[in-house]
C-alpha positions in Angstrom: -0.1 0.0 0.0 1.2 3.6 -0.6 0.1 7.1 0.4 -0.8 9.9 -1.9 2.9 10.5 -2.5 3.1 6.8 -3.6 5.5 6.2 -0.7 5.9 2.4 0.2 5.3 1.5 4.1 8.2 -0.3 5.8 9.3 -1.3 9.3 12.4 -0.2 11.1 13.8 -2.5 14.0 15.0 -0.4 16.9 16.8 -2.4 19.8 16.4 -1.1 23.1 17.4 -2.1 26.7 18.7 -5.7 26.8 16.2 -7.5 24.5 13.3 -5.1 23.6 12.5 -4.2 20.0 10.7 -1.0 19.4 8.9 -0.8 15.8 9.1 2.3 13.6 6.5 2.0 10.6 7.3 4.7 8.1 6.9 5.7 4.6 10.3 7.6 4.2 8.9 10.7 5.7 6.4 10.0 8.5 6.5 7.4 11.0 4.5 5.7 13.9 6.2 4.0 16.9 5.0 0.9 18.6 5.7 0.5 22.2 8.6 3.0 22.8 9.9 2.1 26.1 12.9 4.2 25.6 12.7 7.6 23.7 16.5 7.9 22.9 16.8 5.2 20.2 13.6 6.3 18.6 14.8 9.9 18.4 18.1 8.8 17.0 16.4 6.6 14.2 14.1 9.4 13.4 16.9 11.8 12.9 19.1 9.1 11.0 16.4 8.5 8.5 14.8 12.0 8.2 11.5 11.0 9.7 8.8 12.9 11.5 6.9 11.1 14.2 3.1 11.3 13.6 1.8 8.8 16.0 2.6 6.4 19.1 1.1 3.0 19.4 0.9 1.3 22.8 0.0 -2.4 23.3 0.0 -2.5 27.2 1.1 -0.5 30.3 4.5 -2.1 31.3 7.3 0.5 31.6 9.5 -0.9 29.0 6.7 -0.4 26.4 5.5 3.1 27.4 8.6 4.7 29.3 9.9 6.8 26.4 6.4 8.3 25.6 6.6 11.6 27.8 10.1 12.4 26.2 8.8 11.7 22.6 5.9 13.9 23.1 8.1 16.9 24.1 9.5 16.6 20.6 6.4 15.6 18.8 2.9 16.4 20.1 1.3 13.5 18.4 -1.7 11.2 19.3 -1.1 8.3 21.6 -3.2 5.2 21.0 -3.3 2.6 23.6 -5.5 0.1 25.3 -8.9 1.3 26.5 -9.0 -1.2 29.3 -5.7 -0.1 30.9 -4.7 3.1 32.6 -2.0 4.7 30.7 -1.8 8.6 31.5 -0.3 9.5 28.0 -3.0 7.7 26.0 -5.2 10.3 24.2 -6.9 7.6 21.8 -8.1 4.8 23.8 -8.9 1.7 21.5 -10.0 -2.0 21.6 -11.3 -4.9 19.7 -13.2 -3.6 16.7 -11.4 -0.2 16.5 -10.1 0.8 13.2 -7.2 3.4 13.1 -6.3 5.6 10.4 -2.7 6.3 11.6 -2.0 10.2 10.9 0.6 11.1 8.4 0.7 7.5 7.0 -1.4 5.5 4.6 -1.8 2.9 7.3 -5.0 1.6 8.4 -4.8 -0.6 11.5 -7.4 -3.1 13.1 -7.3 -3.5 16.8 -7.6 -6.9 18.6 -7.9 -7.5 22.3 -5.5 -10.0 23.4 -5.6 -10.2 27.2 -3.4 -12.5 29.2 0.0 -10.9 29.7 -1.9 -8.1 31.1 -5.7 -7.7 31.4 -6.1 -5.0 28.8 -3.3 -5.9 26.2 -4.1 -5.2 22.5 -2.5 -5.8 19.2 -2.4 -4.0 16.0 -3.0 -5.6 12.6 -2.1 -4.1 9.2 -3.9 -6.3 6.5 -3.4 -4.4 3.1 -4.9 -6.6 0.4 -1.9 -6.9 -1.6 0.8 -7.5 1.2 1.5 -9.9 3.8 -0.4 -8.8 7.0 1.8 -7.3 9.7 1.0 -8.1 13.5 2.3 -5.9 16.3 1.6 -8.1 19.3 3.5 -6.7 22.2 4.2 -9.5 24.6 1.2 -11.8 23.9 2.9 -13.8 21.1 6.6 -14.4 21.0 8.7 -16.0 18.5 8.6 -19.7 19.8 6.7 -18.5 22.9 4.2 -16.4 24.7 4.1 -13.7 27.3 4.0 -14.5 31.2 0.6 -14.3 32.8 1.2 -11.4 34.9 -2.5 -10.2 35.3 -4.5 -12.4 33.1 -5.6 -16.1 33.2 -4.5 -19.1 31.2 -8.0 -19.2 29.6 -7.5 -15.6 28.6 -4.2 -16.1 27.0 -5.3 -19.3 25.2 -8.3 -17.3 23.6 -5.9 -14.6 22.8 -3.2 -17.0 21.1 -6.1 -18.8 19.3 -7.2 -15.5 17.8 -3.7 -14.7 16.5 -3.2 -18.2 15.2 -6.3 -17.9 13.1 -4.6 -15.0 11.2 -3.2 -15.8 7.7 0.0 -17.8 7.8 2.0 -15.2 5.9 1.2 -12.7 8.8 4.5 -11.3 10.0 4.7 -11.2 13.7 6.5 -8.2 15.2 6.8 -9.2 18.9 8.4 -7.0 21.4 11.4 -9.0 22.7 14.5 -11.1 21.4 13.6 -14.2 23.5 13.5 -16.7 20.5 16.4 -18.9 21.2 15.5 -19.4 25.0 12.0 -20.0 23.7 13.1 -22.7 21.2 15.2 -24.4 23.7 12.1 -25.0 25.7 10.2 -26.0 22.5 12.7 -28.6 21.7 12.3 -30.2 25.3 8.4 -30.3 25.3 8.2 -31.5 21.6 11.5 -33.3 20.8 10.5 -34.9 17.7 9.4 -31.7 15.9 11.7 -31.5 12.9 10.5 -28.0 12.0 11.6 -26.7 15.4 15.0 -28.4 15.1 15.6 -26.8 11.8 14.3 -23.4 13.2 16.9 -23.5 16.0 19.7 -23.8 13.4 18.3 -20.8 11.3 17.8 -18.5 14.3 21.0 -19.4 16.1 22.9 -18.4 12.7 21.0 -14.9 12.8 21.9 -14.2 16.5 25.6 -15.3 15.9 25.5 -12.4 13.2 23.8 -10.0 15.6 20.6 -10.1 13.4 17.1 -10.0 14.9 15.1 -13.2 14.8 11.8 -11.2 14.3 9.6 -10.7 12.6 8.5 -14.3 12.5 5.2 -15.3 10.8 2.1 -17.1 12.1 2.7 -20.1 9.9 6.3 -20.5 11.4 4.6 -20.2 14.8 2.1 -22.7 14.3 4.7 -25.2 13.1 7.3 -24.7 15.9 5.7 -22.7 19.0 4.5 -25.0 21.7 2.0 -22.5 23.0 0.1 -22.7 19.8 0.8 -26.4 19.5 -0.5 -27.4 23.0 -3.0 -29.9 21.6 -0.3 -32.0 20.1 -0.1 -35.4 21.9 3.5 -35.4 22.3 3.6 -32.3 24.2 1.0 -33.7 26.7 3.1 -36.9 27.0 6.2 -34.8 27.8 4.5 -32.9 30.5 3.2 -36.2 32.1 6.5 -37.6 31.9 8.2 -34.5 33.6 5.7 -34.8 36.4 3.9 -31.6 35.3 0.5 -32.9 34.3 -1.7 -35.8 35.1 -2.6 -38.1 32.2 -5.8 -37.4 30.3 -6.1 -33.6 31.2 -7.9 -30.9 29.1 -6.3 -28.9 26.6 -6.5 -25.7 29.0 -4.8 -27.9 31.7 -2.0 -28.7 29.1 -1.6 -25.2 28.2 -1.6 -24.0 31.9 1.1 -26.7 32.8 3.0 -25.7 29.8 3.1 -22.1 30.8 4.0 -22.8 34.4 6.9 -25.1 33.2 8.2 -22.3 31.1 8.2 -19.9 34.0 10.8 -21.8 35.9 12.6 -23.5 32.8 
């Protein structure tokens, strides 16, 4: 999709802190930033690429996702979109499931999904232009090879949220907010050791990290093939949980998912 100046949209990866990724969606002139936990690397990227910030998009209230907003607003007084079911002081445009956003300054239309679990009001943003692979900005709900911890929500909420994301087209690019991929895949190998797709993915992602490249974005298709939190219905995963003493035989899919998440917490 292009804007009136026929500019193509693209996404810049901005590393921050130890393992965060901040996403800058831009058309070569204007930009929107997703989850700016730190303003300084965002300001540096805007300057380096000659971009003007026109919007801020927040997925949830944790400090490493919103901490840079006040400083950014000092430089760019722009609208701040964020979850309507969370209290974030800087948000001027609260949004939730069913909201449609025309991002100021960009030919960028986003759909909003409610994806609670990591936090109670967590949202995701979906860009689904007809002629391109959809883009999903999912914060800390779905990770490459994993999912977020349940700090506020329930396993049932997270299960529902992940199911909503897994139903997106396989080509959907998954722009998650952290570089957790290799640790997540180490866990995936333990809980589903015979998954050849996971084994192959470990090789690919390890090579990226050895060359200091990000492992994200992933895709929904890749996640469905390798991410145990989308594959919790696979019999092998339940067998591994039972063998490890984490689950009783014959439990429900929700119990399998719950046990999986608890095991990962202490892995």
